[in-house]
C-alpha positions as CSV (number, residue, x, y, z in Angstrom):
1,M,-56.7,-0.9,5.5
2,Y,-57.5,1.8,8.3
3,A,-59.7,-0.5,10.5
4,K,-57.0,-3.2,10.1
5,R,-54.3,-1.1,10.9
6,W,-55.5,0.4,13.9
7,M,-57.7,-3.1,15.0
8,A,-54.2,-4.4,16.7
9,A,-53.4,-1.0,18.3
10,T,-56.8,-0.9,19.7
11,L,-56.3,-4.1,21.3
12,A,-52.9,-3.5,22.4
13,G,-54.1,-0.1,24.3
14,A,-56.1,-2.1,26.7
15,M,-52.9,-3.1,28.2
16,A,-52.0,0.1,28.4
17,L,-55.0,0.4,31.2
18,T,-53.2,-1.7,33.7
19,L,-50.9,0.9,34.4
20,T,-52.8,3.8,35.8
21,A,-50.4,3.4,39.2
22,C,-47.1,4.5,37.3
23,G,-46.0,7.1,39.0
24,G,-44.2,10.2,38.0
25,N,-41.3,12.2,39.5
26,A,-40.9,16.1,40.7
27,D,-38.3,16.3,37.7
28,G,-40.5,15.1,35.1
29,T,-39.4,11.4,34.7
30,S,-41.8,8.3,35.1
31,T,-41.0,4.8,35.6
32,A,-42.9,2.1,34.4
33,E,-42.8,-0.3,37.0
34,S,-43.2,-4.0,36.6
35,G,-42.5,-4.8,40.5
36,N,-40.2,-7.1,39.5
37,S,-36.1,-7.5,40.8
38,G,-33.4,-9.6,40.1
39,D,-30.4,-9.7,37.5
40,D,-33.1,-11.4,35.3
41,V,-35.0,-8.3,34.5
42,K,-34.0,-6.2,31.2
43,K,-33.7,-2.8,32.2
44,I,-34.3,-0.2,29.6
45,S,-33.7,3.7,29.5
46,V,-36.5,5.2,26.9
47,I,-35.9,8.9,26.5
48,L,-38.2,11.2,24.7
49,K,-38.2,14.5,23.1
50,T,-40.7,15.5,25.5
51,S,-42.9,14.4,28.3
52,S,-46.1,17.0,28.0
53,A,-47.1,16.6,24.4
54,E,-49.7,14.7,23.6
55,Y,-48.3,12.8,20.9
56,W,-45.7,11.8,23.6
57,Q,-48.2,10.7,25.8
58,Y,-49.4,7.8,23.2
59,I,-45.2,6.9,23.5
60,Q,-45.3,6.8,26.9
61,A,-48.6,4.3,26.8
62,G,-47.1,2.2,24.5
63,A,-43.6,1.6,26.5
64,K,-45.6,0.8,29.8
65,A,-47.8,-1.1,28.0
66,Y,-44.8,-3.4,26.8
67,D,-43.3,-3.5,30.3
68,A,-46.8,-4.4,31.9
69,E,-47.1,-7.5,29.6
70,H,-43.6,-8.6,30.5
71,D,-42.6,-9.7,33.3
72,D,-38.7,-9.5,32.6
73,V,-38.7,-6.0,31.2
74,E,-38.7,-3.1,33.6
75,V,-39.0,0.6,31.7
76,S,-37.7,4.1,32.9
77,I,-39.3,6.7,31.0
78,K,-38.2,10.6,30.9
79,G,-38.3,13.5,28.4
80,P,-37.6,16.9,28.7
81,T,-40.0,19.7,29.4
82,S,-40.6,20.8,25.5
83,E,-38.6,20.1,22.1
84,T,-36.4,22.9,22.4
85,A,-34.9,21.9,25.9
86,F,-32.0,20.5,24.2
87,E,-30.1,21.1,27.5
88,E,-32.4,18.9,29.5
89,Q,-32.3,15.5,26.7
90,M,-28.6,15.8,26.7
91,A,-28.4,16.0,30.7
92,M,-30.7,13.0,30.7
93,V,-28.9,10.8,28.2
94,E,-25.5,11.8,30.0
95,T,-26.9,10.2,33.3
96,D,-28.4,7.6,31.9
97,I,-25.5,6.3,29.3
98,S,-22.9,6.7,32.2
99,T,-24.8,4.1,34.9
100,A,-24.9,0.6,34.7
101,D,-28.2,0.1,35.7
102,F,-29.7,-0.4,32.3
103,D,-29.0,-3.0,29.7
104,A,-30.2,-0.8,26.8
105,Y,-31.4,2.2,25.6
106,V,-34.3,3.5,23.3
107,I,-33.8,7.3,22.7
108,A,-35.7,10.1,20.4
109,P,-33.4,12.8,20.0
110,L,-34.0,16.2,19.8
111,Q,-30.3,16.8,18.0
112,P,-29.3,13.6,16.8
113,D,-25.6,14.4,16.0
114,T,-25.1,15.7,20.0
115,V,-26.8,12.3,20.7
116,K,-24.7,10.5,18.5
117,T,-21.3,12.1,20.2
118,M,-23.0,10.9,23.7
119,I,-23.3,7.6,23.1
120,A,-19.9,7.1,20.7
121,G,-18.1,3.7,21.8
122,E,-21.5,2.4,23.9
123,T,-21.5,-1.5,24.1
124,R,-25.0,-2.1,24.9
125,P,-27.6,-1.7,22.6
126,V,-29.2,1.8,21.2
127,V,-32.7,2.3,19.7
128,A,-33.5,5.3,17.8
129,L,-37.1,6.3,18.4
130,D,-38.8,8.8,16.1
131,S,-35.8,10.4,14.5
132,N,-32.8,8.3,13.5
133,I,-29.6,9.0,14.9
134,A,-28.0,8.8,11.1
135,D,-24.5,7.1,10.8
136,A,-24.3,5.9,14.4
137,P,-22.7,2.2,14.4
138,E,-24.4,2.2,18.1
139,V,-27.8,2.3,17.1
140,K,-28.6,-0.9,16.3
141,T,-32.3,-0.4,14.6
142,F,-34.7,2.9,13.9
143,V,-38.0,2.5,14.8
144,G,-40.6,4.9,13.4
145,T,-42.6,6.8,11.2
146,G,-41.5,6.9,7.4
147,N,-41.9,10.5,7.7
148,E,-41.8,11.6,4.3
149,A,-43.9,8.9,2.9
150,A,-46.3,9.7,5.4
151,A,-46.2,13.4,4.9
152,K,-46.6,12.4,1.1
153,Q,-49.5,10.4,1.7
154,G,-51.4,12.9,3.5
155,M,-50.5,15.7,0.8
156,E,-52.0,13.4,-2.1
157,A,-55.3,13.1,-0.1
158,A,-55.0,17.0,0.5
159,V,-55.0,17.3,-2.9
160,E,-57.8,15.4,-4.0
161,A,-59.5,17.4,-2.0
162,A,-58.3,20.8,-2.9
163,K,-59.5,19.9,-6.4
164,A,-63.1,18.9,-4.9
165,A,-62.8,22.4,-3.3
166,G,-62.9,24.2,-6.6
167,W,-59.5,25.0,-6.0
168,T,-57.8,24.9,-9.9
169,E,-54.5,26.7,-8.9
170,I,-53.1,24.2,-6.7
171,K,-50.5,25.7,-3.9
172,A,-49.2,24.3,-0.7
173,I,-47.4,26.8,2.3
174,E,-46.1,24.5,5.1
175,I,-45.6,26.0,8.5
176,C,-42.9,24.1,10.0
177,G,-41.2,23.0,13.0
178,V,-37.6,23.2,13.9
179,Q,-35.6,24.0,11.1
180,G,-33.0,21.5,10.4
181,E,-34.6,19.0,12.2
182,P,-34.6,15.9,10.5
183,T,-37.9,15.0,11.1
184,N,-39.2,18.1,10.0
185,E,-37.1,17.9,6.8
186,A,-38.7,14.2,6.1
187,R,-42.0,15.7,6.4
188,K,-41.0,19.1,4.2
189,A,-39.5,16.5,1.4
190,G,-42.8,14.6,1.5
191,F,-45.5,17.6,1.6
192,K,-43.4,18.7,-1.7
193,A,-43.3,15.5,-3.3
194,G,-47.2,14.9,-3.1
195,I,-48.1,18.1,-4.4
196,E,-45.3,18.3,-7.3
197,E,-45.9,14.6,-8.3
198,N,-49.6,15.4,-8.8
199,G,-49.5,19.0,-10.7
200,G,-49.5,21.2,-7.9
201,D,-47.0,23.8,-6.6
202,F,-45.1,23.5,-3.2
203,L,-43.8,27.2,-2.3
204,D,-40.6,26.7,-1.1
205,D,-39.9,30.3,-0.4
206,E,-43.0,30.7,1.6
207,V,-42.5,27.8,4.0
208,Q,-42.7,29.5,7.7
209,Y,-41.1,28.3,10.6
210,A,-42.9,28.0,14.1
211,D,-40.7,25.9,16.2
212,A,-43.3,23.2,16.5
213,T,-45.3,25.5,18.4
214,A,-49.0,26.6,18.5
215,D,-48.5,30.3,19.4
216,R,-46.0,30.9,16.6
217,A,-48.1,29.0,14.2
218,V,-51.0,31.8,14.9
219,N,-48.2,34.3,13.8
220,C,-47.3,32.5,10.7
221,M,-50.8,32.1,9.7
222,E,-51.2,35.8,10.1
223,A,-48.5,36.4,7.8
224,I,-49.6,34.0,4.9
225,M,-52.8,35.8,5.1
226,Q,-50.9,39.3,4.6
227,M,-49.0,37.7,1.8
228,H,-52.0,35.7,0.0
229,P,-55.3,37.5,0.5
230,E,-56.4,35.7,-2.5
231,G,-56.3,32.7,-0.4
232,V,-54.1,29.1,-0.5
233,A,-55.3,26.2,-1.7
234,I,-53.6,24.2,1.1
235,I,-52.0,24.9,4.2
236,C,-49.5,22.2,5.6
237,A,-48.1,21.7,8.8
238,N,-45.3,19.6,10.3
239,N,-47.7,18.7,13.7
240,D,-51.2,18.9,14.4
241,D,-51.0,21.4,17.1
242,M,-50.1,24.1,14.4
243,A,-52.3,22.9,11.8
244,I,-55.0,23.3,14.0
245,A,-53.9,27.0,15.2
246,A,-53.8,27.8,11.6
247,A,-57.3,27.0,10.7
248,R,-58.6,28.5,13.6
249,T,-56.9,31.7,12.8
250,A,-57.7,31.6,9.1
251,A,-61.6,30.8,10.3
252,S,-63.1,34.5,9.5
253,N,-61.1,34.8,6.4
254,P,-63.2,34.3,3.4
255,A,-60.7,33.6,1.3
256,Y,-59.5,30.8,3.0
257,E,-62.9,29.0,3.8
258,N,-62.0,26.2,1.2
259,T,-58.5,26.0,1.9
260,I,-57.6,22.1,3.3
261,F,-55.8,22.3,6.3
262,L,-53.5,19.2,6.6
263,G,-51.7,18.3,10.1
264,F,-49.5,15.6,10.9
265,D,-49.3,12.7,13.8
266,G,-53.4,12.1,14.1
267,V,-53.6,13.1,17.8
268,K,-56.6,13.5,19.9
269,S,-56.8,17.1,19.4
270,A,-56.8,16.4,15.5
271,C,-59.1,13.9,15.4
272,E,-62.1,16.4,17.7
273,S,-60.8,19.1,15.1
274,I,-61.6,17.3,12.3
275,L,-64.8,16.3,13.6
276,N,-65.8,19.9,14.5
277,G,-64.8,20.8,10.5
278,E,-61.6,23.0,11.5
279,L,-59.0,21.0,10.5
280,D,-59.3,18.7,7.1
281,M,-57.5,15.9,7.8
282,A,-53.9,14.5,9.3
283,A,-51.3,12.2,8.3
284,A,-51.4,10.2,11.4
285,Q,-48.6,8.3,13.0
286,D,-49.1,5.2,15.4
287,P,-46.8,6.2,18.2
288,Y,-48.3,4.0,20.5
289,N,-47.3,1.2,18.3
290,M,-43.8,3.0,17.8
291,A,-43.0,2.8,21.5
292,Y,-44.0,-0.4,22.1
293,Q,-41.8,-2.0,18.9
294,A,-39.0,0.1,20.4
295,V,-39.0,-1.7,23.6
296,D,-39.4,-5.0,22.1
297,A,-36.9,-4.2,19.3
298,A,-34.3,-3.2,22.7
299,V,-35.3,-6.2,24.6
300,R,-34.5,-8.4,21.1
301,L,-30.9,-6.9,20.6
302,I,-30.4,-7.5,24.5
303,D,-31.1,-11.0,24.1
304,G,-28.7,-11.4,20.6
305,E,-31.0,-10.9,17.8
306,T,-30.1,-8.8,14.9
307,L,-32.8,-6.2,13.4
308,P,-33.3,-4.5,10.5
309,E,-32.0,-0.8,10.3
310,F,-35.4,0.6,10.1
311,I,-38.9,-0.6,11.5
312,D,-41.6,1.4,10.5
313,S,-44.5,1.6,12.9
314,G,-47.0,2.6,10.0
315,S,-49.5,5.5,9.0
316,A,-52.8,6.5,7.9
317,V,-54.6,9.4,6.9
318,V,-57.3,10.7,9.0
319,T,-60.4,12.1,7.5
320,K,-63.7,12.9,8.6
321,D,-64.6,9.5,7.6
322,N,-62.5,7.6,10.1
323,A,-61.6,10.3,12.7
324,Q,-64.0,8.8,15.2
325,E,-62.8,5.8,15.0
326,R,-59.1,6.9,15.7
327,L,-60.4,9.0,18.5
328,D,-62.0,6.3,20.1
329,T,-58.3,4.0,19.9
330,L,-56.7,7.2,21.3
331,N,-59.1,7.6,24.2
332,G,-58.7,4.1,25.1
333,Y,-54.6,4.5,25.0
334,L,-54.8,7.2,28.1
335,S,-57.6,5.8,30.1
């Protein structure tokens, strides 16, 4: 199943190789130049949660690939410096919504409620990417991962791995991202369901919030080890950077030698960490395909099509058995 799921994405990744000439601007924005001009060109604004993280580089590659493949599409891509740069993203949304240059918008909201207010009354199609903008009639479809389902799938695999590693008391502590952020909460719900439906315990009262950063995840992991000197069966994290940081922090602690460290995203660094024996597994999204489908959805909406409320871009679990295959695919996206 894994090979089939990623085979199509690998073929699509080759298209991204034609885009290495696409430039970036000093303000952190980038434009995928299709070389087209004229009123028949569909111009689409893509606003990301950040333009710096590895995961979002795959998102950019997918959007650029769609642009390269379609002569009648021009995609403008931008994103703030971090996933907590809320005002930066708000300014980008405000600027692009207020211009007549675009025919549709693809937005990955940092603060969905704020974005919902900003796009109120917009008549041009809006596609939500990665995180939904709930109850906004302007949003015609949401393209992303079923975050709760993917996290549950990953946790189920982690529970089996923990049992195989000799744990008889299966408990999990999560290192979270930004508290209250919808994607973060969906993943937490999935992790919780995945362990509790398989006989384990999710320690709600001990969830650690690290604002999606590796540095803070180190502090969180140190706190966990102080609270649980006996070890914990599973440490799960809202993204791969935090999971890797936690695994490295606990590497010298014998009580955590058999702990299963579970990440989320399945980015290149996670695959390398799994192959190196640091991270155990990751619930993997398909960000390249997510962005490709989101731009395609925007084009179809411009053309007058009606789309489903949610388009699932797919997920998988990366383990040592398939990490190299996944890594090869990701390297192709960024070549």
